[in-house]
N, CA, C and O atoms as a CHARMM CRD file, in Angstrom:
* protein
*
  368
    1    1 MET  N     13.94000  12.57600  16.62700 PROA 1      0.00000
    2    1 MET  CA    12.97800  11.46000  17.10200 PROA 1      0.00000
    3    1 MET  C     12.52700  10.95800  18.78600 PROA 1      0.00000
    4    1 MET  O     13.20300  10.37200  19.63200 PROA 1      0.00000
    5    2 GLY  N     11.68200  11.26000  18.81300 PROA 2      0.00000
    6    2 GLY  CA    11.55000  11.14000  20.96500 PROA 2      0.00000
    7    2 GLY  C     11.21300   9.80000  20.95100 PROA 2      0.00000
    8    2 GLY  O     11.25900   9.04500  19.97900 PROA 2      0.00000
    9    3 LYS  N     10.87300   9.54600  22.07500 PROA 3      0.00000
   10    3 LYS  CA    10.00500   8.32200  22.44600 PROA 3      0.00000
   11    3 LYS  C      8.47300   8.21100  22.27800 PROA 3      0.00000
   12    3 LYS  O      7.85900   9.27600  22.21600 PROA 3      0.00000
   13    4 ALA  N      7.98900   7.40300  22.22300 PROA 4      0.00000
   14    4 ALA  CA     6.15400   7.25900  21.58000 PROA 4      0.00000
   15    4 ALA  C      5.69200   6.86100  23.26500 PROA 4      0.00000
   16    4 ALA  O      6.20100   7.06200  24.36800 PROA 4      0.00000
   17    5 PRO  N      4.80800   6.38700  22.90500 PROA 5      0.00000
   18    5 PRO  CA     4.13200   5.61200  24.39500 PROA 5      0.00000
   19    5 PRO  C      4.79300   4.15000  24.23400 PROA 5      0.00000
   20    5 PRO  O      5.10700   3.56100  23.19900 PROA 5      0.00000
   21    6 HSD  N      4.88700   3.81600  25.35000 PROA 6      0.00000
   22    6 HSD  CA     5.73900   2.09800  25.81300 PROA 6      0.00000
   23    6 HSD  C      6.75300   2.35800  25.60900 PROA 6      0.00000
   24    6 HSD  O      7.33000   1.35400  25.19300 PROA 6      0.00000
   25    7 GLY  N      7.79500   3.72100  25.68300 PROA 7      0.00000
   26    7 GLY  CA     9.20700   3.44400  25.41700 PROA 7      0.00000
   27    7 GLY  C      9.62900   3.57500  23.95500 PROA 7      0.00000
   28    7 GLY  O     10.66500   4.01500  23.45700 PROA 7      0.00000
   29    8 ARG  N      8.47900   3.04300  23.39500 PROA 8      0.00000
   30    8 ARG  CA     9.20900   3.10200  21.87500 PROA 8      0.00000
   31    8 ARG  C      9.33500   4.07600  21.01100 PROA 8      0.00000
   32    8 ARG  O      8.51400   4.99300  20.99300 PROA 8      0.00000
   33    9 LYS  N     10.66300   4.01500  19.93600 PROA 9      0.00000
   34    9 LYS  CA    11.25300   5.32800  19.56600 PROA 9      0.00000
   35    9 LYS  C      9.63700   5.76800  18.25800 PROA 9      0.00000
   36    9 LYS  O      8.98600   4.96200  17.59300 PROA 9      0.00000
   37   10 ARG  N      9.50400   7.06300  18.32600 PROA 10     0.00000
   38   10 ARG  CA     8.24700   7.44400  17.21600 PROA 10     0.00000
   39   10 ARG  C      9.35000   7.52800  16.02900 PROA 10     0.00000
   40   10 ARG  O     10.58000   7.51900  15.97500 PROA 10     0.00000
   41   11 PRO  N      8.22600   7.61800  15.05900 PROA 11     0.00000
   42   11 PRO  CA     9.15300   7.58300  13.98100 PROA 11     0.00000
   43   11 PRO  C      9.22400   9.01800  13.38600 PROA 11     0.00000
   44   11 PRO  O      8.48700   9.88400  13.85700 PROA 11     0.00000
   45   12 SER  N      9.99600   9.27600  12.47200 PROA 12     0.00000
   46   12 SER  CA    10.24200  10.41300  12.00100 PROA 12     0.00000
   47   12 SER  C      9.53900  10.71900  10.65200 PROA 12     0.00000
   48   12 SER  O     10.02000   9.98100   9.79300 PROA 12     0.00000
   49   13 LEU  N      8.87400  11.28300  10.30200 PROA 13     0.00000
   50   13 LEU  CA     8.07500  11.31500   8.96200 PROA 13     0.00000
   51   13 LEU  C      9.58000  12.08600   8.16500 PROA 13     0.00000
   52   13 LEU  O      9.70100  11.85600   6.96200 PROA 13     0.00000
   53   14 ALA  N     10.46400  12.80000   8.71900 PROA 14     0.00000
   54   14 ALA  CA    11.20900  13.27600   7.43500 PROA 14     0.00000
   55   14 ALA  C     11.78000  12.32500   6.97500 PROA 14     0.00000
   56   14 ALA  O     12.44600  12.61300   5.98000 PROA 14     0.00000
   57   15 ALA  N     11.82400  10.74600   7.43000 PROA 15     0.00000
   58   15 ALA  CA    12.48300   9.79300   6.71000 PROA 15     0.00000
   59   15 ALA  C     11.62400   9.47000   5.80500 PROA 15     0.00000
   60   15 ALA  O     12.09300   9.18400   4.70400 PROA 15     0.00000
   61   16 ARG  N     10.14700   9.41600   5.98200 PROA 16     0.00000
   62   16 ARG  CA     9.45300   8.75900   5.30700 PROA 16     0.00000
   63   16 ARG  C      7.91700   9.14300   4.33200 PROA 16     0.00000
   64   16 ARG  O      7.53100  10.30700   4.44500 PROA 16     0.00000
   65   17 ASP  N      7.36100   8.52200   3.72300 PROA 17     0.00000
   66   17 ASP  CA     6.35100   9.63300   3.38000 PROA 17     0.00000
   67   17 ASP  C      5.42200  10.38800   4.05400 PROA 17     0.00000
   68   17 ASP  O      4.62900   9.66800   4.66000 PROA 17     0.00000
   69   18 GLY  N      5.23700  11.45700   4.17000 PROA 18     0.00000
   70   18 GLY  CA     4.75200  12.26800   5.43300 PROA 18     0.00000
   71   18 GLY  C      3.09700  11.95400   5.18800 PROA 18     0.00000
   72   18 GLY  O      2.30200  12.38300   6.02500 PROA 18     0.00000
   73   19 ARG  N      2.71400  11.35300   4.26200 PROA 19     0.00000
   74   19 ARG  CA     1.18200  11.24300   4.06400 PROA 19     0.00000
   75   19 ARG  C      0.98800   9.49000   4.43000 PROA 19     0.00000
   76   19 ARG  O     -0.03900   8.98700   3.97400 PROA 19     0.00000
   77   20 THR  N      1.59600   8.90000   4.94300 PROA 20     0.00000
   78   20 THR  CA     1.57900   7.74100   5.51700 PROA 20     0.00000
   79   20 THR  C      1.85300   7.41800   6.83200 PROA 20     0.00000
   80   20 THR  O      1.18600   6.60600   7.47300 PROA 20     0.00000
   81   21 GLY  N      2.88500   8.06900   7.29400 PROA 21     0.00000
   82   21 GLY  CA     3.71600   8.27700   8.51500 PROA 21     0.00000
   83   21 GLY  C      2.84800   8.25800   9.36500 PROA 21     0.00000
   84   21 GLY  O      2.89400   7.25500  10.07700 PROA 21     0.00000
   85   22 PRO  N      1.52200   9.44900   9.74200 PROA 22     0.00000
   86   22 PRO  CA     0.93300   9.31400  10.94300 PROA 22     0.00000
   87   22 PRO  C     -0.58600   8.03400  10.89800 PROA 22     0.00000
   88   22 PRO  O     -1.18000   7.60700  11.88800 PROA 22     0.00000
   89   23 ILE  N     -0.81600   7.75200   9.70600 PROA 23     0.00000
   90   23 ILE  CA    -1.50300   6.86900   9.29100 PROA 23     0.00000
   91   23 ILE  C     -1.12000   5.45600  10.34500 PROA 23     0.00000
   92   23 ILE  O     -1.74900   4.94600  11.27200 PROA 23     0.00000
   93   24 ARG  N      0.29200   5.10700   9.66900 PROA 24     0.00000
   94   24 ARG  CA     0.66800   3.62100   9.76400 PROA 24     0.00000
   95   24 ARG  C      0.84300   3.70300  11.53600 PROA 24     0.00000
   96   24 ARG  O      0.38100   2.79300  12.22500 PROA 24     0.00000
   97   25 HSD  N      1.48300   4.76800  12.09900 PROA 25     0.00000
   98   25 HSD  CA     1.92700   4.76600  13.12900 PROA 25     0.00000
   99   25 HSD  C      1.07600   5.22100  14.32900 PROA 25     0.00000
  100   25 HSD  O      1.48600   5.14200  15.48700 PROA 25     0.00000
  101   26 GLY  N     -0.25000   5.75100  13.95200 PROA 26     0.00000
  102   26 GLY  CA    -0.70400   6.74800  15.17900 PROA 26     0.00000
  103   26 GLY  C     -0.47300   8.02900  15.12700 PROA 26     0.00000
  104   26 GLY  O      0.67900   8.38400  15.37800 PROA 26     0.00000
  105   27 SER  N     -1.15100   8.71900  14.90400 PROA 27     0.00000
  106   27 SER  CA    -1.02400   9.91000  15.51400 PROA 27     0.00000
  107   27 SER  C     -0.55200  10.55300  16.83500 PROA 27     0.00000
  108   27 SER  O     -0.17900  11.71900  16.96700 PROA 27     0.00000
  109   28 ASN  N     -0.61500   9.78000  17.61500 PROA 28     0.00000
  110   28 ASN  CA     0.23500  10.16200  18.96700 PROA 28     0.00000
  111   28 ASN  C      1.64200   9.59800  19.06000 PROA 28     0.00000
  112   28 ASN  O      2.36500   9.45300  20.04600 PROA 28     0.00000
  113   29 TRP  N      1.89500   9.24500  17.45500 PROA 29     0.00000
  114   29 TRP  CA     3.33600   8.89400  17.74200 PROA 29     0.00000
  115   29 TRP  C      3.69100   9.82300  16.80700 PROA 29     0.00000
  116   29 TRP  O      4.79100   9.58800  16.30800 PROA 29     0.00000
  117   30 VAL  N      3.15000  10.77500  16.40800 PROA 30     0.00000
  118   30 VAL  CA     3.76600  11.81700  15.47500 PROA 30     0.00000
  119   30 VAL  C      3.77800  13.09400  15.80500 PROA 30     0.00000
  120   30 VAL  O      2.80600  13.82000  15.60000 PROA 30     0.00000
  121   31 GLY  N      4.99500  13.54500  16.40700 PROA 31     0.00000
  122   31 GLY  CA     4.78200  14.92600  16.66200 PROA 31     0.00000
  123   31 GLY  C      4.81500  16.32000  15.74000 PROA 31     0.00000
  124   31 GLY  O      5.35600  16.40300  14.63700 PROA 31     0.00000
  125   32 ILE  N      4.22400  17.23000  16.33000 PROA 32     0.00000
  126   32 ILE  CA     4.09700  18.50300  15.09100 PROA 32     0.00000
  127   32 ILE  C      5.42100  18.74600  14.70200 PROA 32     0.00000
  128   32 ILE  O      5.54300  18.96800  13.49700 PROA 32     0.00000
  129   33 GLU  N      6.63500  18.77400  15.48700 PROA 33     0.00000
  130   33 GLU  CA     7.70800  18.99600  14.84900 PROA 33     0.00000
  131   33 GLU  C      8.04600  18.11700  13.47200 PROA 33     0.00000
  132   33 GLU  O      8.53300  18.53600  12.42200 PROA 33     0.00000
  133   34 ASP  N      7.68100  16.93000  13.77300 PROA 34     0.00000
  134   34 ASP  CA     8.15900  15.98400  13.16300 PROA 34     0.00000
  135   34 ASP  C      7.12800  16.41700  11.41900 PROA 34     0.00000
  136   34 ASP  O      7.56500  16.40800  10.26800 PROA 34     0.00000
  137   35 VAL  N      6.00500  16.67600  11.81800 PROA 35     0.00000
  138   35 VAL  CA     5.24000  17.13100  10.27400 PROA 35     0.00000
  139   35 VAL  C      5.59000  18.38000   9.86000 PROA 35     0.00000
  140   35 VAL  O      5.49300  18.67100   8.66700 PROA 35     0.00000
  141   36 ALA  N      5.95300  19.09900  10.60300 PROA 36     0.00000
  142   36 ALA  CA     6.64400  20.64700   9.94100 PROA 36     0.00000
  143   36 ALA  C      7.56500  20.48700   8.91600 PROA 36     0.00000
  144   36 ALA  O      7.62700  20.79300   7.72600 PROA 36     0.00000
  145   37 GLU  N      8.58100  19.65500  10.10200 PROA 37     0.00000
  146   37 GLU  CA    10.28900  19.39700   9.63000 PROA 37     0.00000
  147   37 GLU  C      9.63900  18.80300   7.75000 PROA 37     0.00000
  148   37 GLU  O      9.74800  19.42700   6.69400 PROA 37     0.00000
  149   38 ALA  N      9.08800  17.60700   7.96600 PROA 38     0.00000
  150   38 ALA  CA     8.56000  16.89500   6.86800 PROA 38     0.00000
  151   38 ALA  C      8.22800  17.60000   5.64600 PROA 38     0.00000
  152   38 ALA  O      8.65900  17.31200   4.52900 PROA 38     0.00000
  153   39 ALA  N      7.25300  18.76000   5.99700 PROA 39     0.00000
  154   39 ALA  CA     6.66700  19.74900   4.66800 PROA 39     0.00000
  155   39 ALA  C      7.31400  21.05000   4.82000 PROA 39     0.00000
  156   39 ALA  O      6.88700  22.10300   4.34700 PROA 39     0.00000
  157   40 GLY  N      8.79200  20.84300   5.78900 PROA 40     0.00000
  158   40 GLY  CA     9.17900  21.95100   5.55500 PROA 40     0.00000
  159   40 GLY  C      9.32300  23.26500   5.81700 PROA 40     0.00000
  160   40 GLY  O      9.95400  24.18000   5.28700 PROA 40     0.00000
  161   41 ILE  N      8.44400  23.14400   6.95300 PROA 41     0.00000
  162   41 ILE  CA     7.96300  24.79400   7.21700 PROA 41     0.00000
  163   41 ILE  C      7.72000  24.39200   8.90100 PROA 41     0.00000
  164   41 ILE  O      7.62700  23.28900   9.43900 PROA 41     0.00000
  165   42 THR  N      7.66900  25.62100   9.40200 PROA 42     0.00000
  166   42 THR  CA     8.15100  26.00400  10.43000 PROA 42     0.00000
  167   42 THR  C      6.46700  25.72200  11.41600 PROA 42     0.00000
  168   42 THR  O      5.33700  26.07900  11.08300 PROA 42     0.00000
  169   43 LYS  N      6.97500  24.86200  12.84300 PROA 43     0.00000
  170   43 LYS  CA     5.37800  24.71800  13.95200 PROA 43     0.00000
  171   43 LYS  C      4.54700  25.74800  13.61400 PROA 43     0.00000
  172   43 LYS  O      3.54500  25.46900  12.95600 PROA 43     0.00000
  173   44 ARG  N      4.81900  27.22900  14.02600 PROA 44     0.00000
  174   44 ARG  CA     4.16900  28.23500  13.42600 PROA 44     0.00000
  175   44 ARG  C      3.61600  28.36500  12.34400 PROA 44     0.00000
  176   44 ARG  O      2.46700  28.80300  12.40100 PROA 44     0.00000
  177   45 THR  N      4.10200  28.09700  11.17200 PROA 45     0.00000
  178   45 THR  CA     2.94900  27.93400  10.01400 PROA 45     0.00000
  179   45 THR  C      2.41900  26.99600  10.01900 PROA 45     0.00000
  180   45 THR  O      1.31700  27.05400   9.47300 PROA 45     0.00000
  181   46 LEU  N      2.83900  25.59800  10.60500 PROA 46     0.00000
  182   46 LEU  CA     1.75100  24.77700  10.51100 PROA 46     0.00000
  183   46 LEU  C      0.74900  24.87600  11.61700 PROA 46     0.00000
  184   46 LEU  O     -0.12000  24.02100  11.44700 PROA 46     0.00000
  185   47 HSD  N      0.55400  25.57000  12.64500 PROA 47     0.00000
  186   47 HSD  CA    -0.49600  26.08700  13.43500 PROA 47     0.00000
  187   47 HSD  C     -1.21300  27.26700  12.82500 PROA 47     0.00000
  188   47 HSD  O     -2.22900  27.67100  13.38900 PROA 47     0.00000
  189   48 ALA  N     -0.91100  27.67900  12.05700 PROA 48     0.00000
  190   48 ALA  CA    -1.44700  28.88800  11.50100 PROA 48     0.00000
  191   48 ALA  C     -2.78800  28.50400  10.63900 PROA 48     0.00000
  192   48 ALA  O     -3.90300  29.00600  10.50200 PROA 48     0.00000
  193   49 HSD  N     -1.99800  27.17900  10.05100 PROA 49     0.00000
  194   49 HSD  CA    -3.14300  26.12300   9.02000 PROA 49     0.00000
  195   49 HSD  C     -3.94100  25.25200   9.69900 PROA 49     0.00000
  196   49 HSD  O     -4.96600  24.89100   9.12200 PROA 49     0.00000
  197   50 PHE  N     -3.69400  24.80100  10.86700 PROA 50     0.00000
  198   50 PHE  CA    -4.18300  23.58600  11.60100 PROA 50     0.00000
  199   50 PHE  C     -4.40200  24.24400  13.34300 PROA 50     0.00000
  200   50 PHE  O     -3.50200  24.51300  14.13800 PROA 50     0.00000
  201   51 ASP  N     -5.73800  24.35100  13.52300 PROA 51     0.00000
  202   51 ASP  CA    -5.87600  24.59700  14.83900 PROA 51     0.00000
  203   51 ASP  C     -5.45900  23.58500  16.03400 PROA 51     0.00000
  204   51 ASP  O     -5.23100  23.93500  17.19200 PROA 51     0.00000
  205   52 SER  N     -5.40300  22.24000  15.52300 PROA 52     0.00000
  206   52 SER  CA    -4.96000  21.43900  16.43100 PROA 52     0.00000
  207   52 SER  C     -4.23000  20.06700  15.71500 PROA 52     0.00000
  208   52 SER  O     -4.36500  19.93600  14.49800 PROA 52     0.00000
  209   53 LYS  N     -3.55900  19.18400  16.38200 PROA 53     0.00000
  210   53 LYS  CA    -3.66700  17.89900  15.57400 PROA 53     0.00000
  211   53 LYS  C     -4.18900  16.80200  15.38600 PROA 53     0.00000
  212   53 LYS  O     -3.68300  15.76100  14.96600 PROA 53     0.00000
  213   54 ASP  N     -5.42200  17.07100  15.76200 PROA 54     0.00000
  214   54 ASP  CA    -6.56400  16.29500  15.37200 PROA 54     0.00000
  215   54 ASP  C     -7.22300  16.96900  14.22000 PROA 54     0.00000
  216   54 ASP  O     -8.16000  16.32300  13.75000 PROA 54     0.00000
  217   55 ARG  N     -6.99900  17.95700  13.72600 PROA 55     0.00000
  218   55 ARG  CA    -7.78300  18.97900  12.46500 PROA 55     0.00000
  219   55 ARG  C     -6.69600  18.60600  11.46200 PROA 55     0.00000
  220   55 ARG  O     -6.99700  18.62600  10.26900 PROA 55     0.00000
  221   56 LEU  N     -5.47900  18.27200  11.82800 PROA 56     0.00000
  222   56 LEU  CA    -4.42400  18.01800  10.86000 PROA 56     0.00000
  223   56 LEU  C     -4.63400  16.67400  10.38200 PROA 56     0.00000
  224   56 LEU  O     -4.62500  16.56000   9.15600 PROA 56     0.00000
  225   57 VAL  N     -4.83300  15.55700  11.10900 PROA 57     0.00000
  226   57 VAL  CA    -5.08500  14.54200  11.14300 PROA 57     0.00000
  227   57 VAL  C     -6.14900  14.27800  10.23000 PROA 57     0.00000
  228   57 VAL  O     -6.09600  13.61200   9.19600 PROA 57     0.00000
  229   58 ALA  N     -7.03500  14.82400  10.68600 PROA 58     0.00000
  230   58 ALA  CA    -8.82500  14.77400   9.72100 PROA 58     0.00000
  231   58 ALA  C     -8.75700  15.08300   8.19400 PROA 58     0.00000
  232   58 ALA  O     -9.42600  14.55400   7.30600 PROA 58     0.00000
  233   59 GLU  N     -7.72600  16.13500   8.06700 PROA 59     0.00000
  234   59 GLU  CA    -7.69800  16.83100   6.77000 PROA 59     0.00000
  235   59 GLU  C     -6.33800  15.98800   5.62400 PROA 59     0.00000
  236   59 GLU  O     -6.30900  15.99100   4.39400 PROA 59     0.00000
  237   60 VAL  N     -5.60200  15.50800   6.35100 PROA 60     0.00000
  238   60 VAL  CA    -4.99100  13.95200   5.89300 PROA 60     0.00000
  239   60 VAL  C     -5.65300  12.92500   5.82800 PROA 60     0.00000
  240   60 VAL  O     -5.16500  12.24700   4.92400 PROA 60     0.00000
  241   61 LEU  N     -6.29400  12.54000   6.17000 PROA 61     0.00000
  242   61 LEU  CA    -7.51200  11.35600   5.85800 PROA 61     0.00000
  243   61 LEU  C     -8.50500  11.69300   4.84900 PROA 61     0.00000
  244   61 LEU  O     -8.72500  10.92500   3.91200 PROA 61     0.00000
  245   62 GLU  N     -9.17500  12.90500   5.00000 PROA 62     0.00000
  246   62 GLU  CA    -9.89700  13.31000   3.69000 PROA 62     0.00000
  247   62 GLU  C     -9.16700  13.83600   2.75600 PROA 62     0.00000
  248   62 GLU  O     -9.91400  14.34400   1.91900 PROA 62     0.00000
  249   63 ALA  N     -7.98500  13.97300   2.46800 PROA 63     0.00000
  250   63 ALA  CA    -7.46400  14.14000   1.27600 PROA 63     0.00000
  251   63 ALA  C     -7.11500  12.58400   0.74400 PROA 63     0.00000
  252   63 ALA  O     -7.41400  12.17100  -0.37600 PROA 63     0.00000
  253   64 GLN  N     -6.64800  12.06200   1.44100 PROA 64     0.00000
  254   64 GLN  CA    -6.52800  10.59200   1.19000 PROA 64     0.00000
  255   64 GLN  C     -7.48900   9.86900   0.50700 PROA 64     0.00000
  256   64 GLN  O     -7.44200   9.48200  -0.66000 PROA 64     0.00000
  257   65 HSD  N     -8.25600   9.73600   1.22500 PROA 65     0.00000
  258   65 HSD  CA    -9.74700   9.53600   0.95400 PROA 65     0.00000
  259   65 HSD  C    -10.20700   9.93800  -0.51200 PROA 65     0.00000
  260   65 HSD  O    -10.47000   9.02800  -1.29800 PROA 65     0.00000
  261   66 VAL  N    -10.31900  11.31500  -0.93000 PROA 66     0.00000
  262   66 VAL  CA   -10.39300  11.73500  -1.96700 PROA 66     0.00000
  263   66 VAL  C     -9.40000  11.43700  -3.41000 PROA 66     0.00000
  264   66 VAL  O     -9.79200  11.69100  -4.55000 PROA 66     0.00000
  265   67 LEU  N     -8.33500  10.97300  -3.14500 PROA 67     0.00000
  266   67 LEU  CA    -7.47400  10.41500  -3.33600 PROA 67     0.00000
  267   67 LEU  C     -7.44200   9.20500  -4.13300 PROA 67     0.00000
  268   67 LEU  O     -7.19000   9.10300  -5.33300 PROA 67     0.00000
  269   68 SER  N     -7.78300   8.15000  -3.15000 PROA 68     0.00000
  270   68 SER  CA    -8.28100   6.66700  -3.33800 PROA 68     0.00000
  271   68 SER  C     -9.58300   6.71200  -4.01800 PROA 68     0.00000
  272   68 SER  O     -9.78100   5.81000  -4.83200 PROA 68     0.00000
  273   69 LEU  N    -10.54100   7.61400  -3.83900 PROA 69     0.00000
  274   69 LEU  CA   -11.74300   7.60800  -4.83500 PROA 69     0.00000
  275   69 LEU  C    -11.39500   7.75100  -6.17100 PROA 69     0.00000
  276   69 LEU  O    -11.54600   6.90300  -7.05000 PROA 69     0.00000
  277   70 GLU  N    -10.74000   9.28800  -6.32600 PROA 70     0.00000
  278   70 GLU  CA   -10.30900   8.87100  -7.73500 PROA 70     0.00000
  279   70 GLU  C     -9.60200   7.83700  -8.24300 PROA 70     0.00000
  280   70 GLU  O     -9.83700   7.45300  -9.38900 PROA 70     0.00000
  281   71 ARG  N     -8.54900   7.18600  -7.39300 PROA 71     0.00000
  282   71 ARG  CA    -7.95700   6.04300  -8.32500 PROA 71     0.00000
  283   71 ARG  C     -8.81100   5.16100  -8.55200 PROA 71     0.00000
  284   71 ARG  O     -8.69200   4.64800  -9.66500 PROA 71     0.00000
  285   72 ILE  N     -9.76000   4.72200  -7.82800 PROA 72     0.00000
  286   72 ILE  CA   -11.00800   3.54500  -7.57600 PROA 72     0.00000
  287   72 ILE  C    -11.57900   4.19800  -9.04600 PROA 72     0.00000
  288   72 ILE  O    -11.61400   3.24600  -9.82600 PROA 72     0.00000
  289   73 ALA  N    -11.82800   4.86500  -9.42200 PROA 73     0.00000
  290   73 ALA  CA   -12.14000   5.38800 -10.40500 PROA 73     0.00000
  291   73 ALA  C    -12.03200   5.51500 -11.42100 PROA 73     0.00000
  292   73 ALA  O    -12.95500   5.44700 -12.23300 PROA 73     0.00000
  293   74 ARG  N    -10.55400   5.79500 -11.74000 PROA 74     0.00000
  294   74 ARG  CA    -9.76300   5.40400 -13.26000 PROA 74     0.00000
  295   74 ARG  C     -9.46400   3.83600 -13.34400 PROA 74     0.00000
  296   74 ARG  O     -9.30200   3.20600 -14.38900 PROA 74     0.00000
  297   75 TRP  N     -9.41600   3.26000 -11.87600 PROA 75     0.00000
  298   75 TRP  CA    -9.18500   1.75600 -12.40700 PROA 75     0.00000
  299   75 TRP  C    -10.38600   1.30900 -12.73200 PROA 75     0.00000
  300   75 TRP  O    -10.38400   0.28100 -13.40800 PROA 75     0.00000
  301   76 ALA  N    -11.88900   1.98100 -12.32700 PROA 76     0.00000
  302   76 ALA  CA   -13.15600   1.15500 -12.71700 PROA 76     0.00000
  303   76 ALA  C    -13.32200   1.50800 -14.43900 PROA 76     0.00000
  304   76 ALA  O    -14.05200   0.79600 -15.12900 PROA 76     0.00000
  305   77 GLU  N    -12.67900   2.50100 -14.94200 PROA 77     0.00000
  306   77 GLU  CA   -13.20700   2.79300 -15.67500 PROA 77     0.00000
  307   77 GLU  C    -12.85600   1.75200 -17.23700 PROA 77     0.00000
  308   77 GLU  O    -13.36500   1.74600 -18.35800 PROA 77     0.00000
  309   78 GLY  N    -11.98600   1.13100 -16.73100 PROA 78     0.00000
  310   78 GLY  CA   -11.50500   0.09600 -17.93000 PROA 78     0.00000
  311   78 GLY  C    -12.15400  -1.25400 -17.37700 PROA 78     0.00000
  312   78 GLY  O    -11.49000  -2.28300 -17.50200 PROA 78     0.00000
  313   79 LEU  N    -13.25300  -1.30600 -16.84800 PROA 79     0.00000
  314   79 LEU  CA   -13.63600  -2.91100 -16.35100 PROA 79     0.00000
  315   79 LEU  C    -14.56900  -3.01200 -17.51000 PROA 79     0.00000
  316   79 LEU  O    -15.08600  -2.03500 -18.05100 PROA 79     0.00000
  317   80 GLU  N    -14.75100  -4.25700 -17.85600 PROA 80     0.00000
  318   80 GLU  CA   -15.63900  -4.88300 -18.76400 PROA 80     0.00000
  319   80 GLU  C    -16.26500  -6.21600 -18.20000 PROA 80     0.00000
  320   80 GLU  O    -15.75600  -7.00200 -17.40100 PROA 80     0.00000
  321   81 GLY  N    -17.25700  -6.26100 -18.69500 PROA 81     0.00000
  322   81 GLY  CA   -18.02400  -7.38700 -18.16900 PROA 81     0.00000
  323   81 GLY  C    -18.98300  -7.37500 -17.06800 PROA 81     0.00000
  324   81 GLY  O    -19.04900  -6.36400 -16.36900 PROA 81     0.00000
  325   82 SER  N    -19.86900  -8.56200 -16.78700 PROA 82     0.00000
  326   82 SER  CA   -20.84700  -8.28500 -15.68800 PROA 82     0.00000
  327   82 SER  C    -20.30400  -7.88100 -14.51600 PROA 82     0.00000
  328   82 SER  O    -19.13400  -7.50100 -14.57800 PROA 82     0.00000
  329   83 PRO  N    -20.93100  -7.86000 -13.29400 PROA 83     0.00000
  330   83 PRO  CA   -20.63300  -7.74400 -11.88800 PROA 83     0.00000
  331   83 PRO  C    -19.99600  -8.83400 -11.21500 PROA 83     0.00000
  332   83 PRO  O    -19.21600  -8.82500 -10.26300 PROA 83     0.00000
  333   84 GLU  N    -20.43800  -9.70200 -11.83600 PROA 84     0.00000
  334   84 GLU  CA   -19.80300 -11.18300 -11.30800 PROA 84     0.00000
  335   84 GLU  C    -18.31400 -10.94600 -11.67700 PROA 84     0.00000
  336   84 GLU  O    -17.40300 -10.66800 -10.89700 PROA 84     0.00000
  337   85 GLU  N    -18.26300 -11.07400 -12.71200 PROA 85     0.00000
  338   85 GLU  CA   -16.80100 -11.21900 -13.51600 PROA 85     0.00000
  339   85 GLU  C    -16.05000 -10.18200 -13.11200 PROA 85     0.00000
  340   85 GLU  O    -14.89600 -10.39100 -12.73700 PROA 85     0.00000
  341   86 ILE  N    -16.55300  -8.98800 -13.12500 PROA 86     0.00000
  342   86 ILE  CA   -15.47200  -7.76300 -12.10400 PROA 86     0.00000
  343   86 ILE  C    -15.01700  -8.09700 -11.24200 PROA 86     0.00000
  344   86 ILE  O    -13.81400  -7.92800 -11.04700 PROA 86     0.00000
  345   87 ILE  N    -15.87800  -8.75500 -10.32100 PROA 87     0.00000
  346   87 ILE  CA   -15.54000  -9.17000  -8.64100 PROA 87     0.00000
  347   87 ILE  C    -14.78200  -9.95900  -8.65100 PROA 87     0.00000
  348   87 ILE  O    -13.91400  -9.85800  -7.78400 PROA 87     0.00000
  349   88 GLY  N    -14.69800 -11.15400  -9.62100 PROA 88     0.00000
  350   88 GLY  CA   -13.83300 -12.45400  -9.51800 PROA 88     0.00000
  351   88 GLY  C    -12.56200 -11.87400 -10.37400 PROA 88     0.00000
  352   88 GLY  O    -11.47600 -12.44700 -10.28400 PROA 88     0.00000
  353   89 SER  N    -12.69200 -10.97300 -11.02300 PROA 89     0.00000
  354   89 SER  CA   -11.21000 -10.69800 -11.67800 PROA 89     0.00000
  355   89 SER  C    -10.38900 -10.11000 -10.61400 PROA 89     0.00000
  356   89 SER  O     -9.16500 -10.24200 -10.64300 PROA 89     0.00000
  357   90 VAL  N    -11.15100  -9.29000  -9.41500 PROA 90     0.00000
  358   90 VAL  CA   -10.30600  -8.71600  -8.35000 PROA 90     0.00000
  359   90 VAL  C     -9.63800  -9.79800  -7.65200 PROA 90     0.00000
  360   90 VAL  O     -8.41200  -9.75400  -7.75900 PROA 90     0.00000
  361   91 PHE  N    -10.04500 -10.63400  -7.05500 PROA 91     0.00000
  362   91 PHE  CA    -9.54200 -12.03800  -6.45800 PROA 91     0.00000
  363   91 PHE  C     -8.76700 -12.69600  -7.40800 PROA 91     0.00000
  364   91 PHE  O     -8.07600 -13.61100  -6.96100 PROA 91     0.00000
  365   92 GLU  N     -8.72100 -12.53900  -8.24200 PROA 92     0.00000
  366   92 GLU  CA    -7.59600 -13.30600  -9.26800 PROA 92     0.00000
  367   92 GLU  C     -6.09400 -13.49200  -8.71300 PROA 92     0.00000
  368   92 GLU  O     -5.24200 -14.04000  -9.41300 PROA 92     0.00000
């Protein structure tokens, strides 16, 4: 686990969910080594799939976006009532 900006320890993805680690802590705190280790692959393999750390982060964000929209759609399928009632139920 290396040092992050401002002398703080960089979080290790090996000890947390690799899908949320970079988002919670900022991509500058997460090293390619951490991502490769969490995925169980080598840095070389990771670089073969992503030409940059920014591209990797963009892909993670896109995947999370798709999953979030699918989850919202499943939730919305069971809704009943007027738009006002539905919105009100979200904040209860």
